[in-house]
VOGU-3710 file (C-alpha; in Angstrom, 3 decimals, decimal comma):
1> mpwwqamlii> -26,954/38,080/-36,968  -25,399/34,664/-37,660  -27,376/32,193/-39,742  -27,921/29,810/-36,834  -29,613/32,495/-34,765  -31,998/33,294/-37,608  -32,795/29,593/-38,013  -33,322/29,249/-34,247  -35,781/32,155/-34,271  -37,681/30,716/-37,247
11> asiagvisvi> -37,811/27,259/-35,638  -38,999/28,763/-32,350  -41,800/30,683/-34,064  -42,872/27,578/-35,989  -42,837/25,575/-32,763  -44,997/28,076/-30,904  -47,497/28,239/-33,776  -47,716/24,441/-33,949  -48,285/24,124/-30,191  -51,054/26,753/-30,301
21> yslqaardve> -52,680/25,005/-33,273  -52,463/21,613/-31,557  -54,070/22,965/-28,385  -56,864/24,543/-30,443  -57,496/21,250/-32,248  -57,607/19,399/-28,909  -60,186/21,887/-27,582  -62,321/21,401/-30,693  -62,270/17,627/-30,220  -63,241/17,952/-26,548
31> rgeevdrgvg> -66,175/20,200/-27,465  -67,330/17,662/-30,037  -66,926/20,044/-32,946  -66,198/18,667/-36,378  -62,454/18,636/-36,951  -62,150/16,856/-40,282  -64,523/18,131/-42,919  -63,774/15,378/-45,421  -61,732/15,168/-48,555  -62,421/17,575/-51,389
41> gnavkhkita> -63,359/16,455/-54,864  -60,045/17,587/-56,352  -58,105/15,388/-53,915  -60,284/12,406/-54,730  -59,639/12,787/-58,461  -55,898/13,406/-58,120  -54,749/11,342/-55,156  -51,032/11,851/-55,846  -50,873/15,424/-57,102  -53,277/16,797/-54,473
51> npiiwsfivf> -51,254/15,310/-51,595  -49,399/18,083/-49,712  -46,883/15,634/-48,225  -45,623/14,672/-51,677  -45,306/18,341/-52,657  -43,385/19,132/-49,466  -40,928/16,309/-50,219  -40,481/17,554/-53,784  -39,898/21,149/-52,658  -37,480/19,964/-49,952
61> lilifiitvy> -35,462/17,892/-52,433  -35,284/20,776/-54,900  -34,109/23,167/-52,174  -31,460/20,720/-50,971  -30,251/20,256/-54,548  -30,017/24,023/-55,133  -28,181/24,578/-51,842  -25,778/21,713/-52,601  -24,954/23,067/-56,055  -24,491/26,545/-54,581
71> yiflypegay> -21,991/25,274/-52,010  -20,154/23,214/-54,626  -19,560/26,390/-56,630  -18,837/28,425/-53,497  -16,282/25,921/-52,126  -15,080/23,867/-55,112  -12,136/22,396/-53,201  -14,502/20,729/-50,741  -16,355/18,821/-53,452  -13,469/16,456/-54,172
//
């Protein structure tokens, strides 16, 4: 299986899961159920380190760096 087909399958699965989750959240709001339960004490103490968005950016940058270095060693003529 080519890499793009694997990525397409993974993206499709993630898309379906996100649509299902979004529909469930919309139903909870319509019923009047509590959606946001507040911020935990750990997040209040550590506003930067407890933020998942910051961690996702850090992980993404590290992965991009590792992949870039891998391709530089795999195709050294393309790096110049």
